[in-house]
N, C-alpha and C positions, 0 to 999 in steps of 0.2 A: 455080560452087560445086558441090561433090559432096555428094550426099544419102546418108544411111544410114538403114536401116529401124530404127525405135524398138522393134520387137518382137523380131526375130531378129538385129538389128545387122549385117546384111549390107549391103555397099555397093550403092547403086542406080545411081549415076552422076550426071551433071549435069542430066539431063532429069527433069522432074517426071512421075512415072507414077501412074496412078490406084490401083494395087495393087503390092505387093511381089512381085517375080518369084520369090523364095525361099519365103516363107511364105504369099503370097497374101492378106495382110490389106490392107484399104484404107488408103490414105495420105492424110494431111491435112497441108497445108503452111501454115505461118504466113505471113500477109500481111506484107509488108515495109512499114514505116512510115518516113516521113521524120522528121528530128530534131524538127521542130516538132510533128508528131503524137505522138511519144513523150513530149515535155515536157507536151503537153496532157493526155495519158493519166495521166502521173504526178501532175499537179496534181489531176485529178478523184479519183484514188485517195486522195490525202491529204485532200481535202476530205470524202470519204465516211468515212474513218477518224475525223476530228474530229467529224463529226456523230453517228457511232456512239458514241463515248466521251461526248459531251455528253448523249445520250438515256439512256445507261446511268447516268450520274451522277444525272440527274433522276429516273429511275425508282427507283434506290436511296434517294434522299432522300425521295421520296413514300412509299415503302414503310416506312421507319423512322418517318416522321411519323405514318402511319396506325396503326402498332403502338402508338405512345405515346398517341394519341388514343382508343384503345380501352380502356375501363376494365377490361374482362374480361381482356384481354391483359396489361395493367399488373399486375392482381392475380395472374395466374398467374406472372408474372416475380418479383414480390415473394414469392410463396409458395415458389417453387423456390429462391430465394436464402436464405430463412429455413430451409428444410429442410437445405440444404447447410451453412449456418452451424451449425445445431444438431448435425448429425452430426460436423462438425469439433470443436466444443466437447465433445461427449460422448466422442469418441475421445481427445482430450487429457486429459479428466478421468479416463477409465478407466486411461490409462497412468500418471497421478499416483497413483491409488489402488494399482495394482500395485506401484509403487516403494515407496510407504509400507508396504504390507503385507509386502513382501520385507524392508524394514529391521526391522519388528517381529519377524519370524521370526528374523532374525540376532541381535537382541538377546536374544531368549528363549533361543537356543542358547548364547550366551556366558554368560548367567547360570546356566544349568543346568550347563554345563561347569565353572564356577567352584565351584558347590555340590558337584559330584562330586569335584572335587580336595580340597576341605575334608573331605568324607566319607572319602576315601582317606587322608588324614592322621590322622583319627580312628581308622581301622581299623589304621593302622601302629603306633599307641601301645596300642590296646586288643585287637587281634586279634578285633575284633567290630564289627558294625554296629549303629547305634542302633536301638532298638525302634520300632515304628510309633507308639506312643504318645509317645515322646520326639521323634521326627522330627528336624527341623533344630535344635530347641532343644538337643539333645545336643551340638551343635558349639561351644556357648559356656556351657553350664550342666550340670554333671554331676549331674543329678537321680537318674540310675540308678546312681550310684557305680560306674561302669565301672573295672575294674581297668587301671591304667596310663594313665588319662585325663590329658592334659596340655594341656588347652585354654586359653583359647578358640581355636577354628579358624576362627572368623569375626570379622571386625572390627566387624560391626554386630549389635546384639541382634535377637531374633526379630521384635520389633515394627517393626524397620526393614529386615528382609529384603525385598528389592525384589519386588514383585508382577510378573507377567508383563505384557507390553505391553498386554494386554486387561484389565488390573486384576483378575486372578484370582490366588489364591495358587498358588505351586509346590506340587506334590503329592509326598510321599515315602511309599513303601510297600516292602514286601519280597516277592520272588517265592517260589515253592515251595521253592527251594533256600536261601533265606535271603539272597540277594544283593539289594542295594538297586535300586530303580527310581525315578527321579525324572523328572518330566515337567511340562509345562504343558498345560492343556486345550485351548489353541489358541484360534483366533478364535471358535468357537461356545460356549466356556466349559463344554463338557461332557466329562467324562473318558471315555476309552474309545472315542472316535470317530477317524475317519481323519485329522483335522487335529491330533491331538495331537503335541507336540514333545518328544521324549525326548532325554535326555542321552546323549552318545556313550559307549559302554562303555570306549573308551580313556582317557576323562577320569578314570576311577577307578583308573588305573594310574600310580603316581608315577614320574617319570623324573628330576626334579630333587631330589636328597636333601640339598642344602646346608642346608635349613631345619631339619633334624633335630638339628643341633648334636652330631653323633657319637652320637645315641641309637642303641640297639640295637632291631632289629625285635622286636615282642612275641613272635613265634613263637620267636625265639632267646634271649629273656630268661629267666632262671631265678632262683628265690629263693636267696640266699646268706646265710651267717651270717658276719658280720664279727667277728673276735675282739676283746674289749675289751683295750685296752693298759693 
């Protein structure tokens, strides 16, 4: 049998040398065993492996039993599980609240845009916006005797005008130029804060004119004298 150095991988030859001629490192040769010796060695290794696994299982079982028998450790486990459950519940509850709040904002925006469209139709006929005193009432009741008024522009009376999702009335006012501003005070119920929800300016612009029944815009309408036949 030819031998090879395990360090420098140079061939040594068939003789067992104390050191490698190439790298000079000491050589150690494995003892040759008979088939019976090899079988006995394998049997002992398997027996050692089984004993190790048995001892490990017994140790793990004893460790788990000792944990359950300790009241302090059991209380800590229950406390940790309770905290984790509370955090999960709180997170799911916050997500539900956010979804509900988003739906309320969307409903308020839809209501405001519908009121803005009704005001735009009022303006189409009268070439004016309701006064702050009249407010939304001018959309179904001509208390101000506005010229060209042809309402009602709302299907519901003022007492049935929906409140915002936070049960506050929608607010109507005019800016310095006389243009209308309608909004909801928002979740805090206080006007003029950051959470106010304001109608889109584009909602005051009429795009569908089929409802006019061929009426002429108030700006283009003039008084005429019809001769008597």
